[in-house]
C-alpha positions in Angstrom: -23.2 45.2 -19.0 -21.8 43.1 -16.2 -18.7 44.3 -14.4 -17.5 40.7 -14.4 -18.6 37.7 -16.4 -17.5 34.2 -15.3 -17.6 31.4 -17.8 -18.0 28.1 -16.1 -19.5 27.1 -12.8 -17.0 24.5 -11.8 -15.1 24.9 -8.5 -12.8 27.7 -9.8 -15.7 29.7 -11.3 -17.8 29.3 -8.2 -14.8 30.3 -6.0 -14.2 33.4 -8.1 -17.8 34.4 -7.7 -17.7 33.7 -4.0 -14.6 36.0 -3.6 -15.6 38.8 -5.9 -16.8 42.1 -4.5 -18.1 43.4 -7.8 -21.3 42.7 -9.7 -20.9 39.4 -11.6 -22.8 36.9 -13.8 -21.9 33.3 -14.0 -22.7 31.3 -17.2 -22.5 27.4 -17.2 -23.1 25.2 -20.2 -24.4 22.2 -18.2 -27.7 21.8 -16.5 -26.1 22.1 -13.0 -23.0 23.6 -11.4 -19.8 21.7 -10.5 -17.9 21.2 -13.8 -15.9 18.0 -13.4 -16.7 18.1 -9.7 -20.2 16.7 -10.4 -21.8 13.4 -9.5 -24.5 11.3 -11.1 -27.2 9.2 -9.4 -28.0 5.9 -11.1 -30.6 3.8 -9.2 -29.3 5.2 -5.9 -25.6 4.6 -6.8 -23.6 7.8 -6.7 -20.6 8.2 -9.1 -18.4 11.2 -9.6 -17.2 12.6 -12.9 -13.9 10.9 -12.3 -12.8 10.0 -8.8 -12.3 13.0 -6.6 -10.8 13.3 -3.1 -9.7 16.4 -1.1 -6.3 16.8 0.6 -5.9 20.6 0.8 -2.6 22.0 1.9 -3.4 25.7 1.8 -4.7 26.9 5.2 -7.3 29.3 3.9 -8.7 26.7 1.4 -8.8 24.1 4.2 -10.7 26.4 6.5 -13.1 27.4 3.7 -13.9 23.7 2.8 -14.5 22.9 6.4 -16.8 25.8 6.7 -18.7 25.0 3.5 -19.1 21.3 4.2 -19.5 21.5 8.0 -20.9 18.2 9.3 -20.9 16.8 5.8 -17.1 16.4 5.9 -15.8 12.9 6.2 -12.0 12.3 6.9 -10.2 9.0 6.3 -6.7 7.6 6.0 -5.8 6.5 2.5 -5.9 2.8 1.5 -4.2 2.8 -1.9 -2.6 -0.3 -3.4 -0.9 -1.5 -6.6 -1.8 -4.8 -8.4 1.0 -6.8 -10.1 -0.5 -9.4 -12.3 2.8 -10.8 -13.3 3.2 -12.2 -9.7 -0.4 -11.9 -8.5 0.6 -9.6 -5.6 -0.8 -6.4 -4.2 1.6 -3.9 -2.7 1.0 -0.7 -0.9 1.1 2.7 -2.7 3.5 4.3 -3.5 5.5 1.6 -5.2 9.0 2.9 -4.3 8.5 2.7 -0.6 6.6 -0.7 -0.5 8.6 -3.3 -2.5 8.0 -6.1 0.1 6.3 -9.2 -1.4 7.6 -8.5 -4.9 9.9 -11.1 -6.6 13.4 -10.9 -5.3 14.9 -10.0 -8.7 12.5 -7.0 -8.9 13.4 -5.9 -5.4 17.1 -6.2 -6.2 16.8 -4.2 -9.4 15.0 -1.4 -7.6 17.4 -1.2 -4.6 20.5 -1.3 -6.8 19.0 1.3 -9.2 18.1 3.6 -6.3 21.6 3.2 -4.8 23.1 4.4 -8.0 21.1 7.6 -7.8 22.8 8.5 -4.6 26.0 9.0 -6.7 24.3 11.7 -8.8 26.4 13.5 -11.4 25.9 17.2 -12.3 23.9 16.2 -15.3 20.3 17.2 -14.7 17.2 15.5 -16.2 15.8 17.1 -19.4 12.4 15.3 -19.3 10.1 13.4 -17.0 11.5 10.0 -18.0 15.0 11.2 -17.1 13.7 12.8 -13.9 12.2 9.4 -12.8 15.5 7.6 -13.4 17.5 10.5 -11.8 15.4 10.3 -8.6 14.6 6.6 -8.3 16.9 4.6 -10.5 16.4 2.4 -13.5 14.8 -0.5 -11.6 11.9 1.5 -10.1 11.5 3.4 -13.5 11.4 0.2 -15.6 9.3 -1.9 -13.3 6.5 0.6 -12.7 6.9 4.3 -13.1 7.5 4.6 -16.8 4.9 1.9 -17.8 2.4 3.7 -15.6 3.2 7.1 -16.9 2.8 5.9 -20.5 -0.5 4.4 -19.6 -2.1 7.4 -17.9 -0.6 10.2 -19.9 -0.9 8.4 -23.3 2.5 9.7 -24.4 6.0 8.6 -23.4 7.4 10.5 -20.3 10.5 11.4 -22.4 8.1 13.8 -24.2 7.0 15.5 -21.0 8.5 18.0 -18.7 8.6 17.4 -14.9 7.7 20.8 -13.4 4.4 19.4 -12.1 5.8 16.4 -10.2 7.6 17.9 -7.1 4.6 17.7 -4.8 3.0 14.7 -6.5 5.6 11.9 -6.8 6.9 11.1 -3.3 10.6 10.8 -3.0 12.3 8.8 -0.2 15.6 8.0 1.5 17.6 4.8 1.3 16.4 3.9 4.8 12.8 4.3 3.8 13.4 2.3 0.6 14.9 -0.6 2.6 12.3 -0.5 5.3 9.6 -1.0 2.7 11.6 -3.7 0.9 12.5 -5.9 3.9 9.1 -5.8 5.6 5.5 -5.0 5.1 5.8 -1.4 6.3 2.3 0.1 6.9 3.6 3.6 7.1 1.8 5.9 4.6 3.9 7.9 2.2 2.9 10.7 -0.1 0.9 13.8 -0.3 -2.6 12.5 0.4 -2.1 10.0 3.3 -5.3 11.5 4.8 -8.1 12.7 2.6 -11.5 14.4 2.8 -14.8 13.6 1.1 -18.4 14.6 1.6 -20.3 12.1 3.7 -23.5 12.8 1.7 -24.1 13.7 -1.9 -20.7 12.4 -3.2 -18.2 15.1 -4.4 -21.0 17.2 -5.8 -21.7 18.2 -2.2 -18.8 20.6 -2.4 -19.8 22.8 -5.4 -23.4 22.7 -4.1 -22.3 24.1 -0.8 -20.5 26.9 -2.8 -23.5 27.6 -5.1 -25.8 28.3 -2.1 -23.6 31.3 -1.4 -23.3 32.4 -5.1 -25.9 34.4 -7.0 -26.6 35.1 -10.7 -25.8 31.6 -12.0 -27.2 31.0 -15.5 -27.3 27.3 -16.6 -27.4 25.7 -20.1 -25.4 28.7 -21.5 -22.9 27.4 -24.0 -20.4 30.0 -25.3 -20.6 30.4 -29.1 -18.5 33.6 -29.7 -16.5 36.1 -27.8 -16.1 39.5 -29.5 -13.0 41.3 -28.2 -13.6 44.8 -29.3 -17.3 44.8 -28.4 -16.5 43.0 -25.1 -19.5 40.8 -25.9 -20.3 37.1 -25.4 -22.8 35.3 -27.6 -24.2 32.0 -26.5 -25.5 29.1 -28.5 -29.1 30.2 -27.8 -28.2 33.5 -29.5 -28.4 35.5 -26.3 -25.6 38.0 -25.6 -24.0 39.7 -22.6 -21.5 42.5 -22.4 -18.7 42.6 -19.8 -15.9 44.8 -18.5 -13.7 41.9 -17.2 -14.1 38.2 -18.2 -13.0 35.2 -16.1 -12.7 32.1 -18.2 -12.5 28.6 -16.7 -12.9 27.1 -20.2 -10.1 25.0 -21.6 -7.6 27.3 -23.3 -8.0 25.7 -26.7 -11.8 26.1 -26.4 -11.8 29.8 -25.4 -9.3 30.6 -28.2 -11.6 29.0 -30.8 -14.5 31.2 -29.5 -12.7 34.5 -29.8 -13.3 36.4 -33.0 -9.8 37.9 -33.6 -6.8 35.8 -32.6 -3.3 36.2 -33.8 -1.9 33.2 -35.8 0.9 32.5 -33.3 -1.7 32.3 -30.4 -3.9 29.9 -32.4 -0.9 27.7 -33.1 0.1 27.7 -29.4 -3.5 26.7 -28.4 -3.5 23.9 -31.1 -0.2 22.6 -29.6 -1.6 22.2 -26.1 -2.0 18.6 -25.1 -4.4 16.8 -22.8 -5.7 13.3 -22.3 -9.3 12.2 -22.0 -10.7 9.5 -19.6 -13.5 7.0 -19.9 -14.9 6.3 -16.4 -16.7 3.0 -16.4 -19.0 2.8 -13.4 -20.5 -0.4 -12.0 -22.9 -1.3 -9.2 -22.6 -4.9 -7.9 -25.0 -6.9 -5.8 -22.4 -8.0 -3.4 -21.1 -5.9 -0.5 -17.5 -5.0 0.3 -15.9 -6.3 -2.9 -12.7 -4.5 -1.8 -11.3 -2.9 1.4 -9.4 -0.3 -0.6 -10.0 3.2 -1.8 -7.8 3.0 -4.9 -5.9 0.4 -6.8 -3.3 1.2 -9.6 -2.8 -1.0 -12.6 0.4 -0.2 -14.6 0.5 -3.4 -16.8 -0.8 -3.5 -20.3 -3.0 -6.5 -19.5 -5.6 -4.2 -18.1 -7.7 -1.5 -19.9 -7.8 0.8 -16.8 -4.9 2.5 -15.1 -6.7 3.0 -11.8 -9.9 1.8 -10.1 -11.7 3.3 -7.1 -14.5 2.3 -4.9 -17.2 5.0 -4.2 -18.6 2.8 -1.4 -15.3 3.2 0.4 -15.2 7.0 0.1 -18.6 7.2 1.7 -21.1 4.5 2.6 -23.9 6.8 1.4 -22.8 6.5 -2.2 -24.0 2.9 -2.5 -27.2 1.1 -1.4 -26.7 -1.3 1.6 -25.6 -4.8 0.6 -24.1 -3.5 -2.7 -20.7 -2.4 -3.9 -19.6 0.2 -6.5 -16.5 0.6 -8.6 -15.2 3.2 -11.0 -12.5 2.4 -13.5 -10.4 5.0 -15.4 -9.2 4.5 -18.9 -7.0 7.2 -20.4 -7.1 7.9 -24.1 -6.1 10.7 -26.5 -5.2 11.3 -30.1 -1.9 9.5 -29.3 -3.6 6.5 -27.8 -7.0 5.7 -29.2 -9.5 3.6 -27.2 -12.8 2.4 -28.6 -15.9 3.0 -26.5 -17.6 0.0 -28.1 -17.8 -3.0 -25.7 -15.7 -1.1 -23.1 -18.0 -2.1 -20.3 -17.6 -5.8 -21.2 -13.8 -5.3 -21.4 -13.7 -3.7 -18.0 -15.8 -6.4 -16.4 -13.5 -9.0 -17.9 -10.4 -7.3 -16.6 -11.9 -6.8 -13.1 -12.5 -10.6 -13.0 -8.9 -11.1 -14.2 -7.8 -8.9 -11.2 -10.0 -10.9 -8.9 -12.0 -7.8 -7.9 -15.2 -9.4 -9.4 -16.3 -13.0 -9.6 -17.6 -14.4 -12.9 -21.1 -14.9 -11.3 -21.4 -11.4 -9.8 -24.7 -9.7 -10.5 -23.9 -6.3 -12.0 -27.0 -4.2 -11.5 -25.7 -0.8 -12.8 -23.2 0.0 -15.6 -22.5 3.3 -17.2 -19.7 5.1 -19.1 -18.8 8.8 -18.5 -16.6 10.3 -21.2 -14.4 13.1 -19.8 -13.1 14.8 -23.0 -10.7 17.1 -21.2 -9.4 15.3 -18.1 -5.7 16.0 -17.4 -3.3 18.6 -18.8 -0.3 17.0 -20.4 3.0 18.8 -19.6 4.7 18.4 -22.9 8.1 20.0 -23.5 6.6 23.2 -24.9 3.8 23.5 -22.3 5.1 26.5 -20.5 6.0 28.5 -23.6 2.6 27.9 -25.2 0.6 28.7 -22.1 2.5 31.9 -21.5 1.8 33.1 -25.0 -1.9 32.4 -24.7 -2.2 33.9 -21.3 -0.4 37.0 -22.4 -2.9 37.5 -25.3 -6.0 36.9 -23.1 -4.9 39.2 -20.3 -4.2 41.9 -22.7 -7.9 41.9 -23.5 -9.1 41.7 -19.9 -9.8 38.0 -20.1 -8.5 36.2 -16.9 -7.9 32.5 -17.3 -8.8 30.6 -14.2 -8.8 27.0 -12.8 -7.3 23.8 -14.1 -8.1 24.3 -17.7 -8.0 28.1 -17.8 -4.5 28.2 -16.2 -3.8 24.8 -18.0 -2.2 23.3 -14.9 -2.5 20.0 -13.1 -4.7 21.4 -10.4 -6.5 19.5 -7.6 -9.8 20.8 -6.3 -8.1 22.9 -3.6 -5.8 24.5 -6.2 -8.9 25.3 -8.3 -10.6 27.0 -5.4 -7.4 28.9 -4.7 -7.2 29.9 -8.4 -10.7 31.4 -8.3 -9.9 33.3 -5.2 -6.6 34.6 -6.6 -8.3 35.9 -9.8 -11.2 37.4 -7.9 -8.8 39.4 -5.7 -6.9 40.6 -8.7 -10.1 42.0 -10.2 -11.2 43.4 -6.8 -7.9 45.4 -6.8 -8.6 46.7 -10.3 -11.8 48.3 -9.1 -10.2 49.7 -6.0 -7.9 51.9 -8.2 
């Protein structure tokens, strides 16, 4: 019997192991550690499982990442832009503080709409769509924020809550709005104006730096069943392990399906949880410097993808010399179905439409990564359902951890902090 079993060797699972003072065993279903914080090498092009950048705010986590990556840490200022096909213009991100170059009617709508928000009434927003209008006005909401939200989340923002947005959607003053509307204001707004990324090894360099300090990691161990009374886990290879305390980084719906005895109301809560999935279409192009940017956002329905990024810009060591690389993200879910068939051809066509690629570009690498569980969707019943599931799990000494265990919109630093927090909680149990 292990004192602590950890399911999942993503960042949160590795962090939990790193911070535990007890005997532990880590079980990971993939062939290597990292979870979604993994990278793939295709003919010397490195692509991440979905674009990842680090911008930690927690002082402890910042120090830990610096210590783990050491000289492999690469720090840059963000270059993020938005493409507007309707007027063939790129504007700086975020939209609300960089209206310059947009058509005058659009700028006018956005300024007047924002001005009206300054006369707020006591009526508070009830959902994410209302929160956008309440904070930014109808112009900014209609011209970008609501179309983009529908595209990435796959449901209308009126069906989402807004408890997740406070540190993610940058708000601004009237002066800041006007500064960005009347001139090309280069000032960077938002929470990730500066970001970190490994210089070598792409984002997988981070979990690998963790794993060198973590022991007892068992790979290719897919959970088949969790027996509550026996405190036993059975894997798909029919091997078993007993535990005293279980840390689960598995998505909440998945861990609930594995448990042998779950109350009906907990099953219903798990079935009600929402998330989107993402196709990442990765391309290697035989032309260097196809873009000077890190990220470009696409909110219009003319494009399959909602965002594209350039691994070559995150680190030059992700891409062979003389070549470029691009990753496009396409959200889908049961509410918005996207066919994988011909998706690479569709992406290439749209990249040409956006003038990122030329029709005669030589594409030497193409690949699709299907991330089945990408982002947690904060529907209106999110908190109620998560609380019910967590209560059941903790009652049985199962500690949910990380983005999908806690079922929160966590960045990498949040996941590391989640692992640390759960490990310290279990450390305290054994002190008593």
